[in-house]
ZAGU-650450 format. One line per 5 residues: number of its first residue (from 1); their letters; for each residue x, y, z of N, C-alpha, C, O. Coordinates in nm, 3 decimals, m for minus. Each point is the difference from the previous one (the first is absolute). Example, Ala and Ser with C-alpha at 12.3 -4.5 7.8 and 13.67 -1.06 7.14 Angstrom:
1) AS) 1.319,m0.569,0.780,m0.089,0.119,0.000,0.090,0.120,0.000,0.104,m0.002,0.066 | m0.139,0.107,m0.138,0.082,0.119,0.006,m0.077,0.109,0.073,0.051,0.111,0.017 $
//
This chain:
1) XXXXX) 2.497,0.998,m6.549,m0.108,m0.117,0.005,m0.125,m0.011,0.133,0.003,0.030,0.119 | m0.072,m0.068,m0.176,m0.114,m0.024,0.130,m0.023,m0.168,0.007,0.002,m0.077,m0.096 | m0.028,0.039,0.262,0.002,m0.048,0.078,m0.112,m0.023,0.038,m0.086,0.089,m0.001 | 0.061,m0.208,0.042,m0.109,m0.053,0.096,0.081,m0.051,0.115,0.111,m0.044,m0.028 | m0.157,0.043,0.181,0.047,m0.071,0.070,m0.155,m0.051,0.038,m0.095,0.075,0.022 $
6) XXXXX) 0.093,m0.210,m0.021,m0.073,m0.074,0.079,0.004,m0.105,0.085,0.056,m0.102,m0.039 | m0.113,0.107,0.171,m0.005,m0.110,0.085,m0.077,m0.067,0.072,m0.060,0.096,0.048 | 0.015,m0.180,m0.002,m0.102,m0.033,0.133,0.010,m0.063,0.151,0.120,m0.021,0.012 | m0.161,m0.004,0.063,0.024,m0.103,0.044,m0.168,m0.017,0.050,m0.099,0.068,m0.027 | 0.121,m0.208,0.126,m0.149,m0.097,0.067,m0.004,m0.001,0.118,0.100,m0.037,0.063 $
11) XXXXX) m0.225,0.081,0.006,m0.011,0.093,0.125,m0.054,m0.155,m0.012,m0.033,m0.077,m0.090 | 0.045,0.076,0.283,0.036,m0.094,0.089,m0.237,m0.036,0.034,m0.060,0.101,0.034 | 0.006,m0.184,m0.043,m0.147,0.013,0.058,0.044,0.085,0.121,0.111,m0.010,0.052 | m0.204,0.090,m0.015,m0.032,0.017,0.136,0.089,0.130,0.065,0.029,0.028,0.116 | m0.006,0.028,m0.225,0.063,0.111,m0.063,m0.128,0.158,m0.004,m0.107,0.019,m0.058 $
16) XXXXX) 0.180,0.050,0.138,m0.109,0.122,m0.017,0.034,0.095,m0.085,0.094,m0.004,m0.079 | m0.186,0.109,0.099,m0.024,0.082,m0.124,0.163,0.053,m0.152,0.046,0.112,0.022 | m0.001,m0.163,m0.105,0.085,0.064,m0.004,0.013,0.087,m0.115,0.101,0.036,m0.061 | m0.209,m0.012,0.046,m0.007,0.176,m0.067,0.079,0.135,0.063,m0.016,0.049,0.112 | 0.091,m0.013,m0.202,0.087,0.101,0.087,m0.064,0.174,0.055,0.058,0.096,0.051 $
21) XXXXX) m0.239,m0.126,m0.104,m0.014,0.116,0.034,m0.051,m0.030,0.137,m0.038,0.090,0.075 | 0.038,m0.208,m0.045,m0.094,m0.068,0.192,0.076,0.026,0.058,0.109,m0.028,m0.050 | m0.103,0.098,0.195,0.032,0.000,0.118,0.010,m0.152,0.052,m0.090,m0.062,0.057 | 0.220,0.016,m0.087,m0.020,m0.158,0.039,0.162,m0.001,m0.006,0.067,0.071,m0.075 | m0.022,m0.153,0.156,0.184,m0.064,m0.004,0.037,m0.046,m0.137,0.109,0.014,m0.054 $
26) XXXXX) m0.218,m0.072,0.004,m0.008,m0.068,m0.105,0.018,0.126,m0.117,0.090,0.033,m0.077 | m0.231,0.021,0.111,m0.010,0.144,m0.120,0.141,0.072,m0.025,0.076,0.002,m0.097 | m0.072,0.048,0.209,0.187,0.071,0.021,0.118,m0.110,m0.060,0.057,0.044,m0.100 | m0.025,m0.137,0.131,0.107,m0.090,m0.033,m0.017,m0.026,m0.173,0.083,m0.057,m0.071 | m0.192,0.105,0.036,m0.017,m0.033,m0.189,m0.003,0.121,m0.037,m0.011,0.008,m0.122 $
31) XXXXX) 0.016,0.112,0.185,0.056,0.106,m0.043,0.097,0.041,0.008,0.032,0.093,m0.074 | 0.039,m0.135,0.150,0.162,0.013,0.042,0.030,m0.112,m0.122,0.107,0.011,m0.060 | m0.196,m0.114,0.025,0.094,m0.069,m0.112,m0.044,0.055,m0.108,0.089,m0.003,m0.085 | m0.189,0.057,0.045,0.017,0.077,m0.113,0.088,0.139,m0.027,0.051,0.022,m0.110 | m0.042,0.042,0.191,0.037,0.117,m0.014,0.203,m0.037,0.034,0.083,0.090,0.013 $
36) XXXXX) m0.054,m0.223,m0.009,0.154,m0.013,0.014,0.034,m0.042,m0.148,0.103,0.053,m0.044 | m0.174,m0.143,m0.047,m0.004,0.014,m0.164,m0.035,0.101,m0.072,0.029,0.011,m0.119 | m0.130,0.111,0.218,0.008,0.073,m0.115,0.028,0.130,0.033,m0.058,0.095,m0.053 | 0.162,m0.082,0.158,0.133,0.083,0.029,0.116,m0.010,m0.110,0.072,0.092,m0.039 | m0.071,m0.211,0.002,0.067,m0.027,m0.070,0.078,0.126,m0.113,m0.055,0.106,m0.032 $
41) XXXXX) 0.201,m0.155,m0.018,0.032,0.148,m0.104,m0.010,m0.002,m0.106,0.099,m0.015,m0.073 | m0.217,0.028,0.028,m0.087,0.015,m0.146,m0.164,m0.058,0.013,m0.060,m0.051,m0.095 | 0.013,0.068,0.204,m0.151,m0.043,0.000,m0.082,0.068,m0.032,0.059,0.107,m0.019 | m0.171,m0.092,m0.004,m0.114,0.082,0.006,m0.117,m0.045,0.051,m0.022,0.011,0.121 | m0.043,m0.051,m0.180,m0.208,m0.042,0.061,0.072,m0.157,0.005,0.090,m0.066,m0.052 $
46) XXXXX) m0.211,0.057,0.166,0.052,m0.113,0.073,m0.184,m0.125,0.025,m0.096,0.005,0.077 | 0.113,m0.042,m0.123,m0.155,m0.079,m0.007,0.028,m0.117,0.006,0.099,m0.052,m0.052 | m0.266,m0.051,0.178,0.055,m0.049,0.085,m0.149,m0.068,0.057,m0.088,0.070,0.051 | 0.076,m0.215,m0.070,m0.143,m0.088,0.045,m0.006,m0.152,m0.022,0.072,m0.068,m0.074 | m0.145,0.038,0.132,m0.010,m0.123,0.032,m0.079,m0.056,m0.120,m0.086,0.065,m0.060 $
51) XXXXX) 0.129,m0.218,0.023,m0.080,m0.032,m0.110,m0.129,0.002,0.072,m0.012,0.040,0.116 | m0.107,m0.098,m0.208,m0.134,m0.011,0.016,m0.016,m0.125,0.036,m0.060,m0.032,0.103 | 0.125,m0.073,m0.205,m0.026,m0.140,0.005,0.088,m0.043,0.065,0.021,m0.122,0.001 | 0.072,0.227,0.087,0.110,m0.128,0.089,0.014,0.142,0.133,0.105,0.064,0.000 | m0.165,m0.046,0.055,m0.027,0.136,0.068,0.119,m0.020,0.141,0.000,0.091,0.083 $
56) XXXXX) 0.106,m0.220,m0.061,0.089,m0.036,0.058,0.118,0.081,m0.066,0.086,0.030,0.082 | m0.056,0.025,m0.243,0.068,0.037,m0.067,0.018,0.116,0.003,m0.069,0.052,m0.088 | 0.129,0.025,0.146,0.028,0.160,m0.052,0.119,m0.018,m0.105,0.077,m0.094,m0.021 | m0.092,0.226,m0.039,0.058,0.001,m0.118,0.107,0.158,m0.008,m0.019,0.059,0.107 | 0.082,m0.009,m0.164,0.068,0.161,0.052,0.031,0.026,m0.148,0.008,m0.112,m0.050 $
61) XXXXX) 0.011,0.195,m0.034,0.041,0.034,m0.123,0.018,0.168,m0.007,m0.089,0.086,m0.007 | 0.234,m0.071,0.012,0.094,0.152,m0.016,0.032,0.046,m0.131,0.107,m0.058,m0.019 | m0.129,0.116,m0.071,0.057,0.058,m0.073,0.137,0.069,0.009,0.014,0.094,0.079 | 0.138,m0.157,m0.195,0.107,0.068,0.103,0.104,0.033,m0.167,0.017,m0.067,m0.103 | 0.023,0.176,0.140,0.096,m0.023,m0.099,0.086,m0.023,m0.069,0.023,0.041,m0.114 $
66) XXXXX) 0.072,m0.161,0.228,0.114,m0.070,m0.021,m0.080,m0.160,0.098,m0.103,m0.007,0.067 | 0.203,m0.095,m0.099,m0.031,m0.110,0.030,0.068,m0.030,0.136,0.122,m0.009,m0.005 | m0.193,m0.009,0.150,0.089,m0.030,0.067,m0.006,m0.088,0.045,m0.111,m0.014,0.051 | 0.209,m0.114,m0.027,0.060,m0.164,0.026,m0.118,m0.084,0.074,0.015,m0.122,0.009 | m0.095,0.163,0.029,m0.085,m0.037,0.121,m0.152,m0.068,0.017,m0.064,m0.073,0.076 $
71) XXXXX) 0.048,0.161,m0.218,m0.156,m0.037,m0.019,0.026,m0.083,m0.185,0.091,m0.005,m0.082 | m0.255,m0.052,0.095,0.008,m0.078,m0.109,m0.047,0.113,m0.110,m0.083,0.071,0.056 | 0.105,m0.026,m0.194,m0.021,0.119,m0.058,m0.069,0.032,m0.161,0.052,m0.029,m0.107 | m0.134,0.072,0.122,m0.030,0.014,m0.146,0.063,0.063,m0.079,0.022,0.112,0.047 | 0.035,m0.129,m0.181,0.111,0.061,m0.095,m0.082,0.077,m0.093,m0.062,m0.073,m0.077 $
76) XXXXX) 0.036,0.255,0.053,m0.069,m0.003,m0.091,m0.141,0.012,m0.035,m0.043,m0.017,m0.114 | m0.019,0.045,0.204,m0.144,m0.041,m0.020,m0.034,0.069,m0.122,0.092,0.055,m0.062 | m0.214,m0.049,0.015,m0.054,0.068,m0.150,m0.113,0.085,0.103,m0.110,m0.051,0.022 | 0.145,0.179,0.035,m0.069,0.045,0.104,0.031,0.014,0.106,0.108,m0.052,0.026 | m0.185,0.133,0.101,0.060,m0.020,0.125,m0.045,m0.093,0.039,m0.115,m0.020,m0.039 $
81) XXXXX) 0.188,m0.109,0.154,m0.083,m0.101,m0.056,m0.134,m0.033,0.093,m0.070,m0.101,0.006 | 0.063,0.236,0.067,m0.155,0.003,0.120,m0.056,0.079,m0.060,m0.120,m0.001,0.027 | 0.154,0.088,m0.114,m0.115,0.092,m0.136,m0.145,m0.090,0.045,m0.115,0.043,0.010 | 0.159,m0.163,0.010,m0.195,m0.031,0.006,m0.028,0.017,0.095,m0.116,0.042,0.002 | 0.175,m0.053,0.136,m0.063,0.058,0.084,m0.002,0.120,0.034,0.089,0.079,0.033 $
86) XXXXX) m0.263,m0.069,m0.050,m0.043,0.185,0.058,m0.118,m0.063,0.059,m0.081,m0.067,m0.063 | 0.078,0.091,0.171,m0.124,m0.001,0.074,m0.118,0.045,m0.025,m0.109,m0.057,0.009 | 0.139,0.172,m0.044,m0.155,0.038,m0.041,m0.036,m0.060,m0.153,m0.117,0.004,m0.038 | 0.220,m0.058,m0.045,m0.086,m0.046,m0.126,0.006,m0.113,m0.026,m0.082,m0.055,m0.074 | 0.227,m0.033,0.155,m0.008,m0.135,m0.025,0.048,m0.020,0.153,0.111,0.037,0.038 $
91) XXXXX) m0.226,m0.113,0.068,0.039,0.041,0.117,0.097,m0.217,0.046,0.081,m0.042,0.083 | m0.164,m0.021,m0.201,0.085,m0.141,m0.051,0.152,0.024,m0.103,0.019,0.082,m0.090 | 0.073,m0.187,0.148,0.087,m0.014,m0.045,0.024,m0.129,m0.019,0.034,m0.072,0.094 | m0.049,0.027,m0.217,0.034,m0.168,m0.056,0.113,m0.028,m0.014,0.022,0.056,m0.107 | 0.099,m0.116,0.144,0.161,m0.053,m0.033,m0.046,m0.144,m0.011,m0.058,m0.096,0.051 $
96) XXXXX) 0.135,0.159,m0.172,0.004,m0.122,m0.074,0.158,m0.044,m0.023,0.083,0.066,m0.063 | m0.061,m0.194,0.129,0.139,m0.041,m0.030,0.031,m0.163,m0.097,m0.043,m0.113,0.020 | 0.115,0.157,m0.101,0.048,m0.085,m0.133,0.158,0.033,0.035,0.080,0.093,0.001 | m0.097,m0.308,0.044,0.132,m0.055,m0.013,0.030,m0.054,m0.045,m0.087,m0.083,m0.027 | 0.238,0.048,m0.043,0.062,m0.112,m0.079,0.174,0.049,0.051,0.055,0.099,0.048 $
101) XXXXX) m0.024,m0.221,m0.087,0.138,m0.039,m0.017,0.101,0.133,0.070,0.000,0.118,m0.034 | 0.068,m0.171,0.121,0.149,0.084,0.072,0.089,0.053,m0.128,0.064,0.104,m0.014 | m0.083,m0.212,m0.071,0.114,0.057,m0.121,m0.039,0.058,m0.102,0.077,m0.001,m0.096 | m0.187,0.059,0.084,m0.040,0.082,m0.097,0.082,0.101,m0.067,0.042,0.093,0.070 | m0.020,m0.095,m0.159,0.136,0.161,m0.041,m0.116,0.059,m0.052,m0.113,m0.044,m0.021 $
106) XXXXX) 0.170,0.162,0.006,m0.025,0.148,m0.120,m0.100,0.010,m0.113,m0.046,0.112,m0.025 | m0.003,m0.243,m0.067,0.010,m0.008,m0.104,m0.128,m0.075,0.060,m0.107,0.060,0.000 | 0.114,m0.162,0.039,m0.112,m0.095,0.064,m0.140,0.135,0.102,m0.123,0.010,0.003 | 0.223,0.054,0.052,m0.107,0.094,0.124,m0.054,0.147,m0.093,m0.053,0.093,0.061 | 0.075,m0.088,m0.220,m0.039,0.103,m0.119,m0.105,m0.082,m0.076,m0.096,0.037,m0.067 $
111) XXXXX) 0.136,m0.142,0.094,m0.106,m0.085,m0.104,m0.148,m0.018,0.068,m0.111,m0.013,m0.052 | 0.161,0.017,0.209,m0.151,m0.059,0.070,m0.015,0.096,0.040,m0.069,m0.017,0.101 | 0.098,0.157,m0.120,m0.047,0.097,0.078,m0.066,0.028,m0.164,m0.033,0.118,0.005 | 0.009,m0.157,m0.106,m0.060,0.046,m0.117,m0.142,m0.057,0.050,m0.106,0.061,0.012 | 0.136,m0.205,0.015,m0.126,m0.062,0.019,m0.082,0.041,0.076,m0.117,m0.033,m0.019 $
116) XXXXX) 0.160,0.142,0.159,m0.105,0.048,0.079,m0.019,0.046,m0.095,m0.080,m0.046,m0.081 | 0.170,0.183,0.060,m0.102,0.120,m0.075,m0.107,m0.003,m0.033,m0.094,0.066,0.045 | 0.091,m0.201,m0.190,m0.125,m0.036,m0.071,m0.078,m0.016,0.059,m0.113,0.020,m0.045 | 0.136,m0.073,0.205,m0.143,m0.027,0.083,m0.007,0.069,0.060,m0.097,m0.025,0.070 | 0.147,0.126,m0.038,m0.063,0.143,0.026,m0.088,0.112,m0.088,m0.099,0.071,0.019 $
121) XXXXX) 0.194,m0.098,m0.127,m0.087,0.075,m0.120,m0.153,m0.089,m0.053,m0.107,0.061,m0.002 | 0.112,m0.148,m0.021,m0.085,m0.077,m0.047,m0.140,m0.038,0.127,m0.115,m0.030,m0.030 | 0.191,0.046,0.217,m0.120,m0.059,0.044,m0.019,0.156,0.123,m0.092,0.075,0.034 | 0.278,m0.094,0.006,m0.113,0.116,0.115,0.064,0.121,m0.043,0.073,0.059,0.079 | m0.089,m0.017,m0.189,0.001,0.146,m0.031,m0.166,0.050,m0.084,m0.046,0.111,m0.024 $
126) XXXXX) m0.024,m0.294,m0.008,m0.172,0.016,m0.027,m0.064,0.028,0.135,m0.093,0.072,0.037 | 0.191,m0.167,0.034,m0.121,0.007,0.141,m0.024,0.123,0.038,0.098,0.071,0.024 | m0.273,0.002,m0.005,m0.020,0.125,0.048,0.020,0.048,0.138,0.031,0.116,0.028 | m0.056,m0.245,0.086,0.052,m0.010,0.114,0.130,0.017,0.028,0.029,0.034,0.115 | 0.107,m0.058,m0.243,0.111,0.011,0.036,0.051,0.147,0.093,m0.070,0.100,m0.014 $
131) XXXXX) 0.148,m0.095,0.072,0.014,0.188,0.018,0.140,0.010,m0.028,0.038,0.118,m0.002 | 0.069,m0.220,m0.025,0.123,0.014,m0.061,0.099,m0.076,0.061,m0.015,m0.066,0.102 | 0.130,0.079,m0.176,0.079,m0.167,0.032,0.129,0.032,m0.028,0.038,0.102,m0.057 | 0.051,m0.219,0.112,0.180,0.105,0.014,m0.015,m0.127,0.012,m0.098,m0.065,0.035 | 0.271,0.014,m0.088,0.062,m0.108,0.031,0.133,0.030,m0.003,0.044,0.114,m0.013 $
136) XXXXX) 0.046,m0.252,0.030,0.162,m0.047,m0.016,0.033,m0.107,0.067,m0.061,m0.065,0.085 | 0.235,0.047,m0.163,0.028,m0.062,0.082,0.089,m0.056,0.079,0.108,0.058,m0.013 | m0.103,m0.164,0.106,0.107,0.030,0.146,0.133,0.006,m0.026,0.035,m0.025,m0.116 | 0.064,0.058,0.211,0.140,0.011,m0.107,0.092,m0.138,0.068,0.107,m0.050,m0.035 | m0.228,0.005,0.178,0.009,m0.077,0.038,m0.054,m0.197,m0.056,m0.106,m0.045,m0.042 $
141) XXXXX) 0.237,m0.019,0.070,m0.062,m0.122,m0.088,m0.015,m0.137,0.090,m0.002,m0.120,m0.028 | m0.008,0.211,0.177,m0.026,m0.122,0.088,m0.130,0.045,0.080,0.004,m0.016,0.122 | m0.120,0.070,m0.177,m0.095,0.053,0.051,m0.092,m0.114,0.038,m0.060,m0.054,m0.093 | 0.039,0.008,0.223,m0.133,m0.089,0.024,m0.120,m0.048,m0.095,m0.086,0.080,m0.037 | 0.086,m0.211,m0.001,m0.110,m0.018,m0.064,m0.143,0.044,0.082,m0.017,m0.044,0.113 $
146) XXXXX) m0.069,0.118,m0.165,m0.115,m0.095,0.146,m0.092,m0.106,m0.081,m0.043,m0.008,m0.115 | 0.036,m0.057,0.216,m0.090,m0.079,m0.044,0.093,m0.155,m0.012,m0.065,m0.104,m0.012 | 0.260,0.097,0.016,0.011,m0.069,m0.042,0.107,0.021,0.124,0.061,0.107,0.007 | m0.041,m0.208,0.090,0.115,0.020,0.123,0.125,m0.012,m0.016,0.037,m0.113,m0.031 | 0.022,0.173,0.039,0.191,m0.005,m0.056,0.044,0.031,m0.119,0.120,m0.012,m0.022 $
151) XXXXX) m0.215,0.063,m0.088,0.062,0.004,m0.083,m0.021,0.134,m0.018,m0.086,0.059,0.065 | 0.196,0.029,m0.195,0.026,0.090,0.047,0.022,0.045,m0.229,0.056,m0.065,m0.088 | m0.114,0.167,0.084,0.029,0.031,m0.166,0.033,0.162,0.009,0.058,0.063,0.089 | m0.103,m0.030,m0.187,m0.013,0.171,m0.103,m0.126,0.027,0.017,m0.081,m0.077,m0.051 | 0.052,0.147,0.096,m0.199,0.050,m0.042,m0.005,0.158,m0.061,0.045,0.110,0.034 $
156) XXXXX) m0.142,m0.176,m0.168,m0.095,0.114,m0.027,m0.113,0.066,0.099,m0.112,m0.048,m0.019 | 0.118,0.137,0.110,m0.120,0.106,0.054,m0.029,0.097,m0.069,0.076,0.077,m0.059 | m0.221,m0.078,0.065,m0.088,0.075,m0.057,m0.071,0.067,0.173,m0.002,m0.019,0.121 | m0.048,0.109,m0.237,m0.081,0.091,0.184,m0.138,0.086,m0.105,0.003,0.100,m0.072 | m0.100,m0.183,0.103,m0.146,0.000,m0.110,m0.132,0.125,0.126,m0.020,m0.061,0.105 $
161) XXXXX) m0.028,0.150,m0.106,m0.053,0.100,0.032,m0.182,m0.055,0.021,m0.053,m0.081,m0.076 | 0.005,0.126,0.157,m0.166,m0.093,m0.002,m0.036,0.065,0.111,0.033,0.020,0.117 | m0.130,0.010,m0.217,m0.125,0.076,0.081,m0.046,m0.084,0.157,m0.016,0.052,0.110 | 0.004,m0.196,m0.153,m0.008,m0.097,0.106,0.047,m0.116,m0.023,0.066,m0.009,m0.104 | m0.082,m0.122,0.190,0.040,m0.120,m0.054,m0.089,m0.038,m0.109,0.026,m0.040,m0.113 $
166) XXXXX) m0.149,0.064,0.179,m0.123,m0.097,m0.048,0.041,0.050,m0.185,m0.003,m0.078,m0.096 | 0.042,0.251,0.092,0.000,0.045,m0.196,0.087,m0.076,m0.002,m0.035,m0.057,m0.104 | 0.124,0.004,0.134,0.116,m0.085,m0.079,m0.054,m0.150,0.011,0.036,m0.048,m0.108 | m0.103,m0.051,0.177,m0.051,m0.106,0.021,m0.107,0.033,m0.132,m0.013,m0.086,m0.086 | m0.051,0.197,0.077,m0.090,m0.001,m0.094,0.062,0.020,m0.154,m0.054,m0.070,m0.086 $
171) XXXXX) 0.121,0.125,0.059,0.154,m0.015,m0.140,m0.015,m0.120,m0.008,m0.071,m0.040,m0.092 | 0.142,m0.075,0.199,0.039,m0.125,m0.027,m0.076,m0.079,m0.055,0.035,m0.098,m0.065 | m0.195,0.148,0.095,m0.137,m0.096,m0.077,m0.015,0.016,m0.183,m0.040,m0.078,m0.087 | 0.110,0.259,0.084,m0.062,0.005,m0.155,0.106,m0.040,m0.106,0.118,0.026,0.024 | m0.145,m0.076,m0.115,0.026,m0.040,m0.128,0.125,0.006,m0.032,0.079,m0.081,m0.049 $
176) XXXXX) m0.068,0.254,0.105,0.131,0.067,m0.081,0.123,m0.050,0.105,0.114,m0.017,m0.044 | m0.147,m0.007,0.198,0.119,m0.067,0.085,m0.019,m0.151,m0.076,0.103,m0.057,m0.038 | m0.207,0.007,0.021,0.047,m0.206,m0.038,0.035,0.006,m0.145,0.001,m0.114,m0.048 | 0.031,0.213,m0.043,0.029,m0.009,m0.138,0.159,0.081,0.008,0.053,0.009,m0.111 | 0.038,0.057,0.246,0.126,m0.014,m0.016,0.036,m0.012,0.121,0.070,0.093,0.040 $
181) XXXXX) m0.096,m0.184,0.044,0.073,m0.009,0.101,0.132,m0.107,m0.018,0.097,m0.022,0.072 | m0.154,m0.052,m0.247,0.108,m0.119,m0.012,0.124,0.116,0.008,0.089,m0.022,0.082 | m0.084,0.114,m0.144,0.149,0.094,m0.035,0.090,0.028,0.085,0.103,0.058,m0.033 | m0.147,m0.117,0.228,0.011,0.024,0.143,0.092,m0.129,m0.033,0.114,0.001,m0.047 | m0.228,m0.156,0.098,m0.006,m0.113,0.000,0.103,m0.078,m0.111,0.043,m0.109,0.038 $
186) XXXXX) m0.006,0.152,m0.160,0.053,m0.075,m0.092,0.145,0.064,m0.016,0.090,m0.032,m0.078 | m0.095,0.148,0.191,0.153,0.002,m0.007,0.136,m0.081,0.036,0.003,m0.059,0.108 | 0.100,0.055,m0.185,0.098,m0.114,m0.025,0.045,0.000,0.158,0.013,0.100,0.071 | 0.004,m0.214,m0.041,0.063,m0.013,0.144,m0.058,0.108,0.132,0.059,0.068,0.084 | m0.176,m0.090,m0.109,m0.059,0.106,0.144,m0.033,m0.197,0.072,m0.033,m0.115,m0.027 $
191) XXXXX) 0.082,0.225,0.142,0.007,m0.130,0.148,m0.138,0.001,0.102,m0.058,m0.087,0.064 | 0.041,0.210,m0.082,m0.154,0.012,0.030,m0.024,0.178,0.033,0.085,0.082,0.033 | m0.218,m0.063,m0.054,m0.118,0.064,m0.027,m0.009,0.023,0.140,0.001,m0.100,0.072 | m0.009,0.226,m0.013,m0.080,0.034,0.184,m0.041,0.121,0.001,0.093,0.080,m0.004 | m0.224,m0.021,0.009,m0.045,0.156,0.052,m0.055,0.011,0.139,0.016,m0.096,0.075 $
196) XXXXX) m0.050,0.153,m0.053,m0.040,0.068,0.089,m0.059,0.145,0.046,0.030,0.085,m0.084 | m0.095,m0.039,0.179,m0.077,0.107,m0.037,0.062,0.108,0.124,0.046,m0.050,0.102 | m0.049,0.170,m0.118,0.085,0.087,0.145,m0.077,0.114,0.000,m0.013,0.069,m0.101 | m0.046,m0.042,0.218,m0.018,0.144,0.043,0.082,0.077,0.041,0.043,0.004,0.115 | 0.002,0.101,m0.249,0.157,0.041,0.066,m0.064,0.163,0.087,m0.099,0.068,m0.025 $
201) XXXXX) 0.192,m0.056,0.115,0.050,0.111,0.059,0.123,0.050,m0.035,0.090,m0.076,m0.035 | m0.070,0.243,0.041,0.054,0.092,m0.094,0.072,0.065,0.135,m0.074,0.019,0.096 | 0.204,0.013,m0.084,0.062,0.070,0.100,0.141,0.074,m0.111,0.066,m0.052,m0.090 | m0.066,0.151,0.133,0.105,0.131,m0.061,0.138,m0.092,0.063,m0.006,m0.074,0.098 | 0.120,0.097,m0.175,0.107,m0.070,0.085,0.047,0.148,0.043,m0.054,0.097,m0.052 $
206) XXX) 0.177,m0.080,0.168,m0.011,0.089,0.059,0.134,0.061,m0.063,0.059,m0.064,m0.088 | m0.010,0.189,0.133,0.085,0.052,m0.108,0.115,m0.038,0.070,0.009,0.041,0.115 | 0.125,m0.144,m0.181,0.056,0.001,m0.043,0.118,0.070,0.043,0.100,0.005,m0.072 $
//
């Protein structure tokens, strides 16, 4: 079974360049942090980036063959979760997070997945600038809900590749989007819908 581990941290104001390719103490610390997770058994390619709208947020995604106990993970994603993160074709990855109550059962998840797939088929797959979509459910049921301090839940997470933030925002102004966004906003028991964009960088995991 394929899993994707994901985690994030918030950097403090005034912190130096966190780019792992930069020759700064912060950059070297970030690189060590990335390779710590990438060196876990079963890990393959890793992806890292800061949220464009929230530059203090640093995100990490690691494709793994088995689920470690220490990270939030998306289970059985349709496609490699950051297959949409291809800098040459889709330098911007939209991260879409749909939060639901912690007590969802498998039947609930199956029905909500069908609703998301309808949105993908009717809207995203028809968008000429959309470069790819992958998605999956968190195995943890206590994921912090974005924008709702103190709340936790289960999250359906999607990764959508775009050539630019502007291309995605232009799509949101189309009739195609407006006619179908209700498929997401109308999901039963939806707590919060959140999205942001990442400029992803990729690193090969070291040999284990």
